[in-house]
FILUM-574744 format. One record per residue (C-alpha): residue number from 1; residue in one letter; x, y, z. Coordinates in steps of 0.1 Angstrom, whole numbers, plus 5000, padded with zeros to 4 digits. Layout:
! residues N
site semi NUM	lumvo A	x X	y Y	z Z
...
END
This chain:
! residues 372
site semi 1	lumvo M	x 4999	y 5234	z 4964
site semi 2	lumvo N	x 5029	y 5215	z 4951
site semi 3	lumvo R	x 5033	y 5197	z 4918
site semi 4	lumvo R	x 5021	y 5164	z 4930
site semi 5	lumvo E	x 4990	y 5179	z 4947
site semi 6	lumvo V	x 4981	y 5197	z 4915
site semi 7	lumvo L	x 4986	y 5164	z 4895
site semi 8	lumvo L	x 4963	y 5144	z 4919
site semi 9	lumvo A	x 4937	y 5171	z 4923
site semi 10	lumvo G	x 4934	y 5177	z 4886
site semi 11	lumvo G	x 4932	y 5140	z 4878
site semi 12	lumvo A	x 4905	y 5134	z 4904
site semi 13	lumvo L	x 4884	y 5163	z 4891
site semi 14	lumvo A	x 4887	y 5150	z 4855
site semi 15	lumvo L	x 4879	y 5114	z 4864
site semi 16	lumvo T	x 4849	y 5123	z 4885
site semi 17	lumvo G	x 4834	y 5144	z 4857
site semi 18	lumvo L	x 4799	y 5137	z 4845
site semi 19	lumvo A	x 4809	y 5131	z 4809
site semi 20	lumvo A	x 4828	y 5098	z 4817
site semi 21	lumvo A	x 4802	y 5085	z 4840
site semi 22	lumvo Q	x 4773	y 5093	z 4817
site semi 23	lumvo S	x 4791	y 5077	z 4788
site semi 24	lumvo A	x 4797	y 5045	z 4808
site semi 25	lumvo K	x 4761	y 5044	z 4820
site semi 26	lumvo S	x 4745	y 5051	z 4786
site semi 27	lumvo P	x 4730	y 5021	z 4767
site semi 28	lumvo G	x 4757	y 5024	z 4740
site semi 29	lumvo G	x 4785	y 5033	z 4764
site semi 30	lumvo R	x 4816	y 5012	z 4760
site semi 31	lumvo G	x 4835	y 5024	z 4790
site semi 32	lumvo L	x 4842	y 5006	z 4823
site semi 33	lumvo V	x 4846	y 5024	z 4857
site semi 34	lumvo V	x 4873	y 5011	z 4881
site semi 35	lumvo V	x 4871	y 5029	z 4915
site semi 36	lumvo Q	x 4901	y 5034	z 4937
site semi 37	lumvo V	x 4895	y 5046	z 4973
site semi 38	lumvo S	x 4924	y 5066	z 4988
site semi 39	lumvo D	x 4930	y 5080	z 5023
site semi 40	lumvo T	x 4941	y 5116	z 5023
site semi 41	lumvo S	x 4943	y 5119	z 5061
site semi 42	lumvo A	x 4976	y 5132	z 5076
site semi 43	lumvo G	x 4989	y 5098	z 5085
site semi 44	lumvo Q	x 4981	y 5081	z 5053
site semi 45	lumvo Q	x 4983	y 5107	z 5025
site semi 46	lumvo D	x 5020	y 5099	z 5016
site semi 47	lumvo V	x 5012	y 5063	z 5010
site semi 48	lumvo S	x 4980	y 5070	z 4991
site semi 49	lumvo K	x 4995	y 5096	z 4968
site semi 50	lumvo D	x 5022	y 5073	z 4955
site semi 51	lumvo F	x 4998	y 5044	z 4953
site semi 52	lumvo V	x 4973	y 5063	z 4932
site semi 53	lumvo I	x 5000	y 5077	z 4909
site semi 54	lumvo G	x 5012	y 5042	z 4901
site semi 55	lumvo S	x 4977	y 5030	z 4894
site semi 56	lumvo R	x 4969	y 5060	z 4873
site semi 57	lumvo A	x 5000	y 5054	z 4852
site semi 58	lumvo A	x 4990	y 5018	z 4847
site semi 59	lumvo W	x 4954	y 5025	z 4836
site semi 60	lumvo Q	x 4965	y 5053	z 4812
site semi 61	lumvo D	x 4990	y 5029	z 4796
site semi 62	lumvo I	x 4963	y 5001	z 4795
site semi 63	lumvo N	x 4939	y 5025	z 4777
site semi 64	lumvo A	x 4966	y 5036	z 4753
site semi 65	lumvo R	x 4970	y 4999	z 4743
site semi 66	lumvo G	x 4933	y 4993	z 4737
site semi 67	lumvo G	x 4918	y 4991	z 4772
site semi 68	lumvo V	x 4901	y 4960	z 4785
site semi 69	lumvo R	x 4889	y 4938	z 4756
site semi 70	lumvo G	x 4886	y 4970	z 4735
site semi 71	lumvo R	x 4868	y 4990	z 4762
site semi 72	lumvo Q	x 4883	y 5021	z 4777
site semi 73	lumvo V	x 4886	y 5022	z 4815
site semi 74	lumvo A	x 4876	y 5053	z 4835
site semi 75	lumvo H	x 4899	y 5052	z 4866
site semi 76	lumvo Q	x 4879	y 5071	z 4893
site semi 77	lumvo S	x 4895	y 5081	z 4926
site semi 78	lumvo I	x 4874	y 5085	z 4956
site semi 79	lumvo E	x 4891	y 5103	z 4985
site semi 80	lumvo V	x 4883	y 5096	z 5022
site semi 81	lumvo D	x 4897	y 5114	z 5052
site semi 82	lumvo G	x 4900	y 5086	z 5078
site semi 83	lumvo T	x 4865	y 5092	z 5093
site semi 84	lumvo A	x 4836	y 5068	z 5094
site semi 85	lumvo A	x 4814	y 5094	z 5077
site semi 86	lumvo S	x 4837	y 5098	z 5047
site semi 87	lumvo M	x 4839	y 5060	z 5043
site semi 88	lumvo K	x 4802	y 5057	z 5045
site semi 89	lumvo A	x 4798	y 5083	z 5018
site semi 90	lumvo A	x 4824	y 5065	z 4996
site semi 91	lumvo V	x 4805	y 5032	z 4999
site semi 92	lumvo A	x 4772	y 5049	z 4991
site semi 93	lumvo S	x 4788	y 5064	z 4960
site semi 94	lumvo I	x 4801	y 5030	z 4949
site semi 95	lumvo K	x 4767	y 5014	z 4954
site semi 96	lumvo E	x 4750	y 5040	z 4933
site semi 97	lumvo N	x 4775	y 5039	z 4904
site semi 98	lumvo A	x 4762	y 5011	z 4883
site semi 99	lumvo A	x 4791	y 5015	z 4858
site semi 100	lumvo C	x 4817	y 5006	z 4885
site semi 101	lumvo V	x 4825	y 4969	z 4881
site semi 102	lumvo V	x 4854	y 4966	z 4905
site semi 103	lumvo L	x 4873	y 4983	z 4933
site semi 104	lumvo S	x 4911	y 4983	z 4928
site semi 105	lumvo G	x 4941	y 4994	z 4949
site semi 106	lumvo T	x 4925	y 5008	z 4980
site semi 107	lumvo A	x 4952	y 5027	z 5000
site semi 108	lumvo G	x 4964	y 5030	z 5027
site semi 109	lumvo D	x 4960	y 5001	z 5051
site semi 110	lumvo I	x 4935	y 5016	z 5075
site semi 111	lumvo A	x 4912	y 5027	z 5047
site semi 112	lumvo A	x 4915	y 4992	z 5031
site semi 113	lumvo G	x 4904	y 4976	z 5063
site semi 114	lumvo Q	x 4876	y 5000	z 5068
site semi 115	lumvo L	x 4863	y 4996	z 5033
site semi 116	lumvo T	x 4865	y 4958	z 5035
site semi 117	lumvo A	x 4844	y 4959	z 5067
site semi 118	lumvo A	x 4819	y 4984	z 5053
site semi 119	lumvo L	x 4814	y 4964	z 5021
site semi 120	lumvo R	x 4808	y 4932	z 5042
site semi 121	lumvo Q	x 4784	y 4950	z 5065
site semi 122	lumvo D	x 4764	y 4965	z 5036
site semi 123	lumvo Q	x 4766	y 4933	z 5017
site semi 124	lumvo V	x 4779	y 4950	z 4985
site semi 125	lumvo A	x 4786	y 4923	z 4960
site semi 126	lumvo I	x 4816	y 4938	z 4942
site semi 127	lumvo A	x 4852	y 4926	z 4939
site semi 128	lumvo H	x 4878	y 4945	z 4961
site semi 129	lumvo A	x 4910	y 4938	z 4942
site semi 130	lumvo A	x 4946	y 4943	z 4954
site semi 131	lumvo P	x 4939	y 4966	z 4984
site semi 132	lumvo W	x 4969	y 4978	z 5004
site semi 133	lumvo L	x 4956	y 4956	z 5032
site semi 134	lumvo Q	x 4986	y 4953	z 5056
site semi 135	lumvo N	x 4968	y 4940	z 5088
site semi 136	lumvo S	x 4972	y 4903	z 5088
site semi 137	lumvo S	x 4948	y 4896	z 5117
site semi 138	lumvo G	x 4915	y 4901	z 5099
site semi 139	lumvo E	x 4897	y 4874	z 5080
site semi 140	lumvo I	x 4896	y 4878	z 5043
site semi 141	lumvo D	x 4861	y 4873	z 5029
site semi 142	lumvo E	x 4850	y 4861	z 4995
site semi 143	lumvo R	x 4849	y 4896	z 4979
site semi 144	lumvo T	x 4884	y 4907	z 4989
site semi 145	lumvo F	x 4916	y 4898	z 4970
site semi 146	lumvo P	x 4948	y 4910	z 4987
site semi 147	lumvo I	x 4980	y 4903	z 4966
site semi 148	lumvo F	x 5007	y 4921	z 4988
site semi 149	lumvo A	x 5025	y 4907	z 5018
site semi 150	lumvo A	x 5008	y 4917	z 5050
site semi 151	lumvo R	x 5025	y 4930	z 5082
site semi 152	lumvo Q	x 5030	y 4895	z 5095
site semi 153	lumvo Q	x 5050	y 4884	z 5065
site semi 154	lumvo Q	x 5070	y 4916	z 5065
site semi 155	lumvo M	x 5077	y 4913	z 5102
site semi 156	lumvo A	x 5086	y 4877	z 5099
site semi 157	lumvo H	x 5111	y 4886	z 5071
site semi 158	lumvo A	x 5127	y 4914	z 5092
site semi 159	lumvo L	x 5127	y 4895	z 5125
site semi 160	lumvo K	x 5140	y 4863	z 5108
site semi 161	lumvo S	x 5170	y 4883	z 5095
site semi 162	lumvo L	x 5176	y 4896	z 5130
site semi 163	lumvo S	x 5173	y 4861	z 5146
site semi 164	lumvo V	x 5199	y 4848	z 5122
site semi 165	lumvo M	x 5222	y 4875	z 5135
site semi 166	lumvo S	x 5216	y 4861	z 5170
site semi 167	lumvo V	x 5195	y 4891	z 5181
site semi 168	lumvo Q	x 5173	y 4880	z 5210
site semi 169	lumvo E	x 5156	y 4913	z 5219
site semi 170	lumvo V	x 5140	y 4940	z 5197
site semi 171	lumvo G	x 5123	y 4973	z 5205
site semi 172	lumvo V	x 5091	y 4982	z 5187
site semi 173	lumvo I	x 5082	y 5019	z 5182
site semi 174	lumvo Y	x 5046	y 5027	z 5176
site semi 175	lumvo A	x 5042	y 5062	z 5161
site semi 176	lumvo T	x 5006	y 5066	z 5174
site semi 177	lumvo S	x 4980	y 5047	z 5194
site semi 178	lumvo V	x 4963	y 5038	z 5161
site semi 179	lumvo E	x 4993	y 5018	z 5149
site semi 180	lumvo Y	x 4995	y 5002	z 5184
site semi 181	lumvo A	x 4959	y 4991	z 5183
site semi 182	lumvo A	x 4961	y 4978	z 5148
site semi 183	lumvo Y	x 4994	y 4959	z 5148
site semi 184	lumvo Q	x 5005	y 4950	z 5184
site semi 185	lumvo E	x 4989	y 4916	z 5181
site semi 186	lumvo D	x 5007	y 4908	z 5149
site semi 187	lumvo F	x 5041	y 4918	z 5163
site semi 188	lumvo S	x 5036	y 4898	z 5195
site semi 189	lumvo R	x 5026	y 4867	z 5177
site semi 190	lumvo T	x 5054	y 4869	z 5151
site semi 191	lumvo A	x 5080	y 4876	z 5178
site semi 192	lumvo A	x 5069	y 4846	z 5199
site semi 193	lumvo D	x 5071	y 4823	z 5168
site semi 194	lumvo L	x 5107	y 4835	z 5163
site semi 195	lumvo K	x 5115	y 4833	z 5200
site semi 196	lumvo L	x 5124	y 4870	z 5202
site semi 197	lumvo R	x 5117	y 4893	z 5232
site semi 198	lumvo L	x 5100	y 4926	z 5225
site semi 199	lumvo Q	x 5102	y 4959	z 5243
site semi 200	lumvo T	x 5073	y 4982	z 5233
site semi 201	lumvo Y	x 5074	y 5020	z 5231
site semi 202	lumvo R	x 5045	y 5043	z 5222
site semi 203	lumvo A	x 5050	y 5079	z 5212
site semi 204	lumvo N	x 5027	y 5105	z 5228
site semi 205	lumvo G	x 5028	y 5129	z 5199
site semi 206	lumvo D	x 5065	y 5138	z 5200
site semi 207	lumvo L	x 5086	y 5112	z 5183
site semi 208	lumvo A	x 5118	y 5133	z 5184
site semi 209	lumvo Q	x 5115	y 5134	z 5222
site semi 210	lumvo L	x 5110	y 5097	z 5223
site semi 211	lumvo G	x 5141	y 5092	z 5203
site semi 212	lumvo R	x 5161	y 5114	z 5227
site semi 213	lumvo K	x 5148	y 5096	z 5258
site semi 214	lumvo L	x 5159	y 5061	z 5249
site semi 215	lumvo T	x 5183	y 5046	z 5275
site semi 216	lumvo Q	x 5212	y 5023	z 5273
site semi 217	lumvo T	x 5189	y 4994	z 5281
site semi 218	lumvo T	x 5169	y 5000	z 5250
site semi 219	lumvo P	x 5176	y 4974	z 5223
site semi 220	lumvo A	x 5199	y 4984	z 5195
site semi 221	lumvo I	x 5175	y 4971	z 5169
site semi 222	lumvo L	x 5142	y 4990	z 5167
site semi 223	lumvo L	x 5112	y 4981	z 5146
site semi 224	lumvo F	x 5093	y 5013	z 5136
site semi 225	lumvo V	x 5055	y 5012	z 5129
site semi 226	lumvo G	x 5043	y 5044	z 5113
site semi 227	lumvo G	x 5047	y 5068	z 5084
site semi 228	lumvo T	x 5076	y 5085	z 5067
site semi 229	lumvo P	x 5072	y 5119	z 5085
site semi 230	lumvo E	x 5070	y 5103	z 5119
site semi 231	lumvo L	x 5101	y 5081	z 5112
site semi 232	lumvo V	x 5121	y 5112	z 5101
site semi 233	lumvo Q	x 5112	y 5129	z 5135
site semi 234	lumvo F	x 5122	y 5098	z 5154
site semi 235	lumvo T	x 5156	y 5095	z 5137
site semi 236	lumvo Q	x 5162	y 5132	z 5143
site semi 237	lumvo G	x 5157	y 5125	z 5180
site semi 238	lumvo L	x 5181	y 5095	z 5179
site semi 239	lumvo E	x 5209	y 5119	z 5168
site semi 240	lumvo T	x 5215	y 5127	z 5204
site semi 241	lumvo Q	x 5221	y 5091	z 5213
site semi 242	lumvo S	x 5256	y 5079	z 5218
site semi 243	lumvo R	x 5247	y 5043	z 5212
site semi 244	lumvo Q	x 5243	y 5032	z 5176
site semi 245	lumvo R	x 5208	y 5022	z 5167
site semi 246	lumvo Y	x 5194	y 5003	z 5137
site semi 247	lumvo V	x 5158	y 5011	z 5127
site semi 248	lumvo V	x 5137	y 4986	z 5107
site semi 249	lumvo A	x 5106	y 5001	z 5092
site semi 250	lumvo L	x 5077	y 4984	z 5073
site semi 251	lumvo A	x 5064	y 4990	z 5038
site semi 252	lumvo D	x 5045	y 5023	z 5044
site semi 253	lumvo V	x 5079	y 5041	z 5047
site semi 254	lumvo N	x 5095	y 5058	z 5017
site semi 255	lumvo L	x 5132	y 5060	z 5021
site semi 256	lumvo Q	x 5137	y 5084	z 4992
site semi 257	lumvo T	x 5113	y 5108	z 5009
site semi 258	lumvo M	x 5132	y 5104	z 5041
site semi 259	lumvo V	x 5163	y 5117	z 5025
site semi 260	lumvo Q	x 5144	y 5148	z 5011
site semi 261	lumvo M	x 5128	y 5155	z 5045
site semi 262	lumvo G	x 5162	y 5155	z 5063
site semi 263	lumvo A	x 5163	y 5122	z 5082
site semi 264	lumvo A	x 5191	y 5118	z 5106
site semi 265	lumvo R	x 5223	y 5106	z 5089
site semi 266	lumvo H	x 5238	y 5087	z 5118
site semi 267	lumvo T	x 5211	y 5060	z 5120
site semi 268	lumvo P	x 5209	y 5033	z 5094
site semi 269	lumvo V	x 5172	y 5026	z 5084
site semi 270	lumvo I	x 5161	y 4994	z 5068
site semi 271	lumvo A	x 5126	y 4992	z 5051
site semi 272	lumvo T	x 5107	y 4961	z 5041
site semi 273	lumvo Q	x 5089	y 4962	z 5007
site semi 274	lumvo A	x 5060	y 4941	z 4995
site semi 275	lumvo V	x 5071	y 4946	z 4959
site semi 276	lumvo P	x 5103	y 4941	z 4940
site semi 277	lumvo M	x 5131	y 4967	z 4941
site semi 278	lumvo V	x 5122	y 4996	z 4918
site semi 279	lumvo N	x 5155	y 4990	z 4899
site semi 280	lumvo A	x 5148	y 4953	z 4894
site semi 281	lumvo T	x 5149	y 4937	z 4859
site semi 282	lumvo L	x 5115	y 4919	z 4862
site semi 283	lumvo P	x 5094	y 4928	z 4831
site semi 284	lumvo V	x 5067	y 4944	z 4852
site semi 285	lumvo V	x 5092	y 4967	z 4870
site semi 286	lumvo R	x 5108	y 4977	z 4837
site semi 287	lumvo Q	x 5074	y 4985	z 4823
site semi 288	lumvo Y	x 5065	y 5005	z 4854
site semi 289	lumvo R	x 5097	y 5026	z 4851
site semi 290	lumvo E	x 5091	y 5032	z 4814
site semi 291	lumvo V	x 5054	y 5042	z 4818
site semi 292	lumvo L	x 5060	y 5063	z 4849
site semi 293	lumvo G	x 5089	y 5082	z 4832
site semi 294	lumvo R	x 5068	y 5087	z 4801
site semi 295	lumvo L	x 5036	y 5099	z 4817
site semi 296	lumvo F	x 5046	y 5115	z 4850
site semi 297	lumvo D	x 5074	y 5136	z 4863
site semi 298	lumvo E	x 5078	y 5113	z 4894
site semi 299	lumvo P	x 5107	y 5092	z 4907
site semi 300	lumvo P	x 5101	y 5054	z 4911
site semi 301	lumvo T	x 5091	y 5044	z 4946
site semi 302	lumvo P	x 5080	y 5010	z 4960
site semi 303	lumvo L	x 5045	y 5023	z 4968
site semi 304	lumvo S	x 5038	y 5037	z 4933
site semi 305	lumvo L	x 5051	y 5003	z 4920
site semi 306	lumvo A	x 5026	y 4986	z 4943
site semi 307	lumvo G	x 4998	y 5008	z 4928
site semi 308	lumvo F	x 5010	y 4999	z 4893
site semi 309	lumvo I	x 5010	y 4962	z 4901
site semi 310	lumvo A	x 4975	y 4965	z 4917
site semi 311	lumvo A	x 4961	y 4980	z 4885
site semi 312	lumvo R	x 4979	y 4954	z 4863
site semi 313	lumvo Y	x 4965	y 4925	z 4884
site semi 314	lumvo T	x 4930	y 4940	z 4881
site semi 315	lumvo Y	x 4934	y 4943	z 4843
site semi 316	lumvo E	x 4947	y 4908	z 4839
site semi 317	lumvo V	x 4915	y 4893	z 4856
site semi 318	lumvo L	x 4892	y 4917	z 4837
site semi 319	lumvo N	x 4908	y 4910	z 4804
site semi 320	lumvo D	x 4902	y 4873	z 4808
site semi 321	lumvo I	x 4864	y 4876	z 4812
site semi 322	lumvo E	x 4845	y 4863	z 4781
site semi 323	lumvo G	x 4809	y 4874	z 4790
site semi 324	lumvo A	x 4793	y 4906	z 4800
site semi 325	lumvo M	x 4814	y 4929	z 4821
site semi 326	lumvo T	x 4789	y 4931	z 4850
site semi 327	lumvo R	x 4797	y 4933	z 4887
site semi 328	lumvo Q	x 4784	y 4898	z 4892
site semi 329	lumvo N	x 4806	y 4883	z 4864
site semi 330	lumvo V	x 4836	y 4903	z 4875
site semi 331	lumvo L	x 4833	y 4892	z 4911
site semi 332	lumvo A	x 4829	y 4855	z 4899
site semi 333	lumvo A	x 4861	y 4859	z 4878
site semi 334	lumvo F	x 4881	y 4872	z 4908
site semi 335	lumvo Q	x 4866	y 4845	z 4931
site semi 336	lumvo R	x 4883	y 4818	z 4910
site semi 337	lumvo R	x 4915	y 4831	z 4925
site semi 338	lumvo A	x 4935	y 4819	z 4895
site semi 339	lumvo N	x 4973	y 4821	z 4895
site semi 340	lumvo V	x 4984	y 4852	z 4876
site semi 341	lumvo D	x 5019	y 4862	z 4865
site semi 342	lumvo I	x 5022	y 4899	z 4862
site semi 343	lumvo G	x 5055	y 4903	z 4844
site semi 344	lumvo G	x 5073	y 4882	z 4869
site semi 345	lumvo Y	x 5053	y 4892	z 4900
site semi 346	lumvo R	x 5033	y 4861	z 4907
site semi 347	lumvo V	x 4999	y 4861	z 4924
site semi 348	lumvo S	x 4989	y 4827	z 4940
site semi 349	lumvo F	x 4963	y 4826	z 4968
site semi 350	lumvo D	x 4966	y 4804	z 4998
site semi 351	lumvo P	x 4939	y 4787	z 5019
site semi 352	lumvo R	x 4935	y 4820	z 5039
site semi 353	lumvo R	x 4926	y 4838	z 5006
site semi 354	lumvo R	x 4959	y 4858	z 5007
site semi 355	lumvo S	x 4985	y 4858	z 4981
site semi 356	lumvo G	x 5013	y 4881	z 4992
site semi 357	lumvo T	x 5045	y 4864	z 5005
site semi 358	lumvo F	x 5069	y 4885	z 4984
site semi 359	lumvo V	x 5091	y 4907	z 5007
site semi 360	lumvo T	x 5124	y 4925	z 5000
site semi 361	lumvo Q	x 5144	y 4951	z 5019
site semi 362	lumvo S	x 5161	y 4984	z 5011
site semi 363	lumvo M	x 5185	y 5003	z 5033
site semi 364	lumvo L	x 5191	y 5041	z 5039
site semi 365	lumvo T	x 5228	y 5043	z 5047
site semi 366	lumvo M	x 5244	y 5069	z 5069
site semi 367	lumvo D	x 5257	y 5088	z 5038
site semi 368	lumvo G	x 5222	y 5092	z 5025
site semi 369	lumvo R	x 5221	y 5065	z 4998
site semi 370	lumvo V	x 5193	y 5040	z 4993
site semi 371	lumvo I	x 5206	y 5006	z 4985
site semi 372	lumvo G	x 5188	y 4972	z 4981
END
């Protein structure tokens, strides 16, 4: 077990202990429980680990500064493994925990979508704040409050940049059939809006082989839909190609991790981000870097910054509630969908009940540097 796994496992055990839960549930208890559901399945664990670390750092800092209106927050992580059974058990646990007043920062995207659907089906009246809900096709209900740019906004940002460069055709690489089923509709619609032709490629388990098999007729610009390990494999396969390729990945990819895992150095990789650059001067980003550096031995990453912002957004809404901190009152506070400025990261919901339009890009250069 590596350092990060020890950190997360230890934190989860501590936060799910009976002492904190009993204190919060007791008549004189002053604590609040905020639950974060995280997906530890193979395809999502890298996203979830960073996201949870960012959220945990934020809640620890919030508690050190007095908590929410003087009440300490027990940040409880519930892990799911990508199966329907584990999500069903997570929802049952949430329903039974009367001290839990809000769900915050569900990660990754597939788990966020599954939890949203499960809460709707079981009619659980609880606020689902700032989930990593990347799929832009689903309807957002009155209990869900996504604040990050979805796939459609990310794709539009990436494809618009390409259309400005007079690119007329783009290849789309789906790492698995899961990504294809979830996002193919978004890609097709966005590409049509921008008058771009798409060539679609689906890997059958061997991404390196897919990279090696591309022909001269394959577009030079490739959009990649999948996780960091899969993208590393794909770029390694591209090493054998004589034609220069440019790969554009979406926000689930961690460029710093790609360098550590030995990504191919001859293929420039551009990644969209639904948060500011981790070296930005926005107050929330400066605070994130300071808190992360003080509490955890972890490098800044876009996904842990997203987790930090998710927790801070949840805190801002909770801290503005005057009455009793019940599920009903908390849900009503989120349903007002008020504009919130989180240290320069602005949350403002549109008629579709989505807020995220903020997209930036970083680039992994051929000499192994991440620039943005």
